C-alpha positions, 0 to 999 in steps of 0.5 A: 922375583916381582919387580916394581917400576919406579917413575923413571922406568914408567916414563921410559915406557911411555915415551917409547924408543931404544931405552923402552925397547931394552926395558920391554925385552927384559920385562917380557921374560917375566910373568905379567903378575910379577911386574908392577908399580906403586900408588906412590909412583901414580901420585908422582905422575899425576902430580906432574900432569896436574902441575902442567895443567895448572900452569897451562894458559892456552886452550891447546895446552889445557886440552893436551894436559887433560888428555895426558892425565886421562891417558895416565889414568887409563894406563894405571888401570891396566897395571898392577899397582901396589898399595901403601900398606901398614907394613910399608909404613912400618918399613918407612919409619925404619928407613927414614932414620937410615936414609936421611938424604932420600926424599919422602916419596922415594922412601915410600916407594922403597918401603913398598918394595921392601914390604913386598920383597920386590926388586925396584927398577930405577935409574936412581940406583945411587940414592936408593942404595942408601936403603938397607936391604933394598934390591935395586936394578937399572934395566934401561942400559 
């Protein structure tokens, strides 16, 4: 059963701590090829660091933002990143009609999970439950 890490689970791994240890312990039980994330999660994380970079005014803030952005780039190069495919777009069109309160990027992430028959790991279980057929679990508790 492949799993997809949502942005919140990726952030937990990046920050390190008790939650990340629990998550890593569960992920260690899986084959590395069965663990991934999506290009949409990459988009969300890049957007966050670019926003911080654009708001930075002091030199040390700018340097830190670029360092974090570069670290993010390197981290994603080491991950299995699932693309947004035609099959995901088809799922997106279907899900969009059913999960109207879910944001566009979350629907794209869910659509990739559905298209690849993966389980989405996210804290946002309540919102993602709007997506029919999506397997969703929260692994940091």
